[in-house]
C-alpha positions as CSV (number, residue, x, y, z in Angstrom):
1,X,137.2,-43.6,-169.7
2,X,136.3,-40.9,-167.2
3,X,135.4,-42.0,-163.7
4,X,132.8,-39.3,-163.7
5,X,131.0,-41.0,-166.6
6,X,130.4,-44.0,-164.3
7,X,128.4,-42.0,-161.7
8,X,124.6,-42.4,-162.1
9,X,123.9,-38.7,-162.4
10,X,126.1,-38.4,-165.5
11,X,124.2,-41.2,-167.2
12,X,120.8,-39.5,-166.7
13,X,119.0,-37.7,-169.4
14,X,116.6,-34.7,-168.9
15,X,113.4,-34.1,-170.7
16,X,110.8,-31.3,-170.7
17,X,107.2,-32.1,-170.2
18,X,104.3,-30.5,-172.1
19,X,102.5,-27.6,-170.4
20,X,100.0,-28.4,-167.6
21,X,98.0,-26.3,-165.2
22,X,100.1,-25.0,-162.3
23,X,99.3,-26.4,-158.9
24,X,100.3,-23.3,-157.0
25,X,99.4,-20.2,-159.0
26,X,96.0,-19.7,-160.5
27,X,95.6,-19.3,-164.2
28,X,99.2,-20.2,-164.8
29,X,100.7,-23.1,-166.9
30,X,103.8,-25.0,-165.8
31,X,106.4,-27.3,-167.3
32,X,108.9,-29.7,-165.6
33,X,112.3,-31.0,-166.3
34,X,112.3,-34.7,-165.6
35,X,115.3,-36.9,-164.9
36,X,115.3,-40.2,-166.8
37,X,115.5,-43.2,-166.5
38,X,114.1,-42.9,-163.0
39,X,115.4,-46.4,-162.1
40,X,119.0,-44.9,-162.1
41,X,118.2,-42.2,-159.5
42,X,119.6,-43.8,-156.3
43,X,120.4,-42.0,-153.1
44,X,123.8,-40.7,-154.4
45,X,122.4,-39.3,-157.6
46,X,119.3,-37.9,-155.9
47,X,121.3,-36.1,-153.3
48,X,123.1,-34.2,-156.1
49,X,119.8,-33.6,-158.0
50,X,118.2,-32.1,-154.8
51,X,121.2,-29.8,-154.5
52,X,120.3,-28.6,-158.0
53,X,116.7,-28.0,-157.2
54,X,115.0,-31.3,-158.0
55,X,112.3,-33.0,-156.0
56,X,110.5,-36.3,-156.3
57,X,106.9,-37.5,-156.3
58,X,107.0,-41.3,-156.1
59,X,109.7,-42.4,-158.6
60,X,109.1,-39.2,-160.7
61,X,112.2,-36.9,-160.2
62,X,111.6,-33.3,-161.5
63,X,112.2,-29.6,-161.1
64,X,110.1,-26.7,-162.4
65,X,111.1,-25.5,-165.9
66,X,108.4,-23.0,-166.9
67,X,108.6,-20.9,-170.0
68,X,107.8,-17.5,-168.5
69,X,108.0,-18.0,-164.7
70,X,110.7,-18.7,-162.1
71,X,108.6,-18.4,-159.0
72,X,109.4,-21.9,-157.6
73,X,112.5,-21.4,-155.4
74,X,114.2,-24.4,-153.7
75,X,114.5,-23.8,-150.0
76,X,116.5,-25.6,-147.2
77,X,117.0,-25.0,-143.5
78,X,120.5,-24.9,-141.9
79,X,119.7,-27.3,-139.1
80,X,122.5,-26.4,-136.7
81,X,121.5,-22.8,-136.7
82,X,117.8,-23.2,-136.0
83,X,116.3,-21.8,-132.8
84,X,112.6,-22.2,-132.3
85,X,110.6,-19.0,-131.9
86,X,107.9,-18.6,-129.2
87,X,105.1,-20.0,-131.4
88,X,107.2,-23.0,-132.3
89,X,108.2,-23.6,-128.6
90,X,104.5,-23.6,-127.7
91,X,103.8,-26.1,-130.5
92,X,106.5,-28.4,-129.1
93,X,105.0,-28.2,-125.6
94,X,101.5,-29.0,-126.8
95,X,102.7,-32.2,-128.5
96,X,104.9,-33.8,-126.0
97,X,102.3,-36.5,-125.6
98,X,102.7,-37.7,-129.1
99,X,104.5,-41.0,-129.7
100,X,106.9,-41.0,-132.7
101,X,107.9,-44.0,-134.7
102,X,110.1,-44.5,-137.8
103,X,108.6,-47.0,-140.2
104,X,109.5,-48.5,-143.6
105,X,107.5,-47.7,-146.7
106,X,104.9,-50.3,-146.2
107,X,101.2,-49.9,-147.0
108,X,99.0,-49.3,-143.9
109,X,95.3,-49.0,-144.2
110,X,95.2,-46.6,-141.2
111,X,97.6,-44.3,-143.0
112,X,95.6,-44.3,-146.2
113,X,92.4,-43.5,-144.4
114,X,94.1,-40.6,-142.6
115,X,95.5,-39.4,-146.0
116,X,92.0,-39.4,-147.5
117,X,90.6,-37.4,-144.5
118,X,93.4,-34.9,-144.8
119,X,93.0,-34.4,-148.6
120,X,89.2,-34.0,-148.2
121,X,89.6,-31.4,-145.5
122,X,92.6,-29.5,-146.9
123,X,92.6,-30.0,-150.7
124,X,89.0,-30.8,-151.7
125,X,88.6,-30.7,-155.4
126,X,92.3,-30.8,-156.2
127,X,92.3,-34.3,-157.4
128,X,94.3,-35.9,-154.7
129,X,91.2,-36.2,-152.5
130,X,90.1,-38.9,-154.9
131,X,93.3,-40.9,-154.8
132,X,92.6,-44.7,-154.6
133,X,95.0,-47.1,-152.8
134,X,97.2,-47.6,-155.9
135,X,97.6,-43.9,-156.5
136,X,98.5,-43.5,-152.8
137,X,101.1,-46.2,-153.0
138,X,102.5,-44.7,-156.2
139,X,102.8,-41.3,-154.6
140,X,104.1,-42.1,-151.1
141,X,105.4,-45.7,-151.0
142,X,107.5,-45.9,-154.2
143,X,111.1,-44.8,-153.7
144,X,114.5,-45.8,-155.0
145,X,116.3,-43.7,-152.4
146,X,116.7,-44.1,-148.6
147,X,113.2,-43.2,-147.4
148,X,111.1,-43.7,-144.3
149,X,107.7,-42.8,-142.8
150,X,107.6,-40.9,-139.5
151,X,104.4,-41.9,-137.7
152,X,102.9,-39.9,-134.9
153,X,100.4,-41.5,-132.5
154,X,98.1,-39.9,-129.8
155,X,96.6,-42.4,-127.4
156,X,97.5,-45.2,-129.8
157,X,95.7,-43.5,-132.7
158,X,97.8,-42.4,-135.8
159,X,97.3,-38.6,-136.2
160,X,100.1,-37.7,-138.5
161,X,102.5,-39.3,-141.1
162,X,105.5,-37.7,-142.7
163,X,107.5,-39.1,-145.6
164,X,111.2,-38.2,-145.6
165,X,114.2,-39.0,-147.7
166,X,117.7,-39.3,-146.3
167,X,120.3,-37.6,-148.5
168,X,124.1,-37.4,-148.3
169,X,123.8,-33.9,-146.8
170,X,120.5,-33.8,-145.1
171,X,116.9,-34.9,-145.0
172,X,114.3,-34.0,-147.6
173,X,110.7,-33.4,-146.4
174,X,108.6,-35.1,-149.1
175,X,105.0,-35.0,-147.8
176,X,103.1,-34.8,-144.6
177,X,99.5,-35.4,-143.8
178,X,97.6,-35.3,-140.5
179,X,94.3,-35.4,-138.7
180,X,92.4,-32.3,-139.8
181,X,90.4,-32.1,-136.6
182,X,93.3,-31.3,-134.3
183,X,94.0,-27.7,-135.4
184,X,95.0,-26.6,-131.9
185,X,98.0,-28.8,-132.0
186,X,99.4,-27.2,-135.2
187,X,100.6,-30.6,-136.4
188,X,102.1,-29.3,-139.6
189,X,104.4,-27.1,-137.6
190,X,105.2,-29.9,-135.2
191,X,106.1,-32.2,-138.2
192,X,108.7,-29.7,-139.5
193,X,110.1,-29.2,-136.0
194,X,110.4,-33.0,-135.6
195,X,112.2,-33.3,-138.9
196,X,114.7,-30.6,-137.8
197,X,115.3,-32.6,-134.6
198,X,115.9,-35.8,-136.6
199,X,118.2,-34.0,-139.1
200,X,120.3,-32.9,-136.2
201,X,120.2,-36.3,-134.5
202,X,121.6,-37.8,-137.7
203,X,124.4,-35.3,-137.8
204,X,123.2,-33.9,-141.2
205,X,123.5,-30.2,-142.1
206,X,120.3,-29.5,-144.0
207,X,116.5,-30.1,-144.1
208,X,115.3,-29.6,-147.6
209,X,111.8,-28.0,-147.6
210,X,110.9,-28.2,-151.2
211,X,109.8,-25.0,-153.1
212,X,109.0,-21.6,-151.8
213,X,106.7,-19.3,-153.9
214,X,106.3,-15.7,-153.0
215,X,102.7,-15.4,-154.2
216,X,101.5,-18.7,-152.8
217,X,100.0,-18.4,-149.4
218,X,100.4,-22.1,-148.7
219,X,104.2,-21.7,-149.0
220,X,104.5,-18.8,-146.6
221,X,105.2,-21.0,-143.5
222,X,108.6,-22.0,-144.8
223,X,110.1,-18.6,-143.9
224,X,109.2,-19.2,-140.2
225,X,112.2,-21.7,-140.1
226,X,115.6,-20.0,-140.0
227,X,118.3,-19.8,-141.0
228,X,116.8,-20.5,-144.5
229,X,118.8,-20.8,-147.7
230,X,117.3,-20.4,-151.2
231,X,118.7,-21.7,-154.5
232,X,119.1,-18.5,-156.6
233,X,120.8,-18.5,-160.0
234,X,122.4,-21.8,-159.3
235,X,123.8,-21.0,-155.9
236,X,122.5,-21.6,-152.4
237,X,122.2,-18.2,-150.6
238,X,120.9,-17.1,-147.2
239,X,117.4,-15.8,-147.4
240,X,117.3,-12.2,-146.2
241,X,113.5,-11.9,-146.4
242,X,111.4,-11.3,-143.3
């Protein structure tokens, strides 16, 4: 028997979903390729799947597999080569008073209430602004890989929470939510900068940033973090875009 056959990723099966409305491009439909059974996707298997362009939402591991669109491009930052630009340095300076804590995936009512405020302000009408506590737990607190919450406090109040996965070759930024009334602090930018710092501190080469979509304004920020690599035609390549 082949030793390869004993690795979890080789025992997975992959299924295509039915079409559903695209979350990123208006008037577009989408499909996903899903890895099953999800219970077999441990840190080792998931690290390889992420290198192949997969992401996770709770225990759901997927990658876009649309019939007529290939707009979703996996992106990762080469952590060792990153140098903050002037705007990013200012963001770091504005947030030196934040206290940062790593926490396990345990339900916290304060986090949930912050999540609901964030969704109401940033994604009203998108469905997630109505998530109850069980939906929140399913989305952010269910993981079969090595995951943690990064909590940020200002004067003892939680103002941002980020969910990250530790892979064999990097960190994967899963989801971040923050206090919507603190725009001057650019907390979303600061969250990415902190994850870059943590990636380096752990001695890992990459921070996986999810998908970049050229025609989606909400994805444009990812190109502000360089050197950036994109997964194109099955190979990670340096992004030459400006």
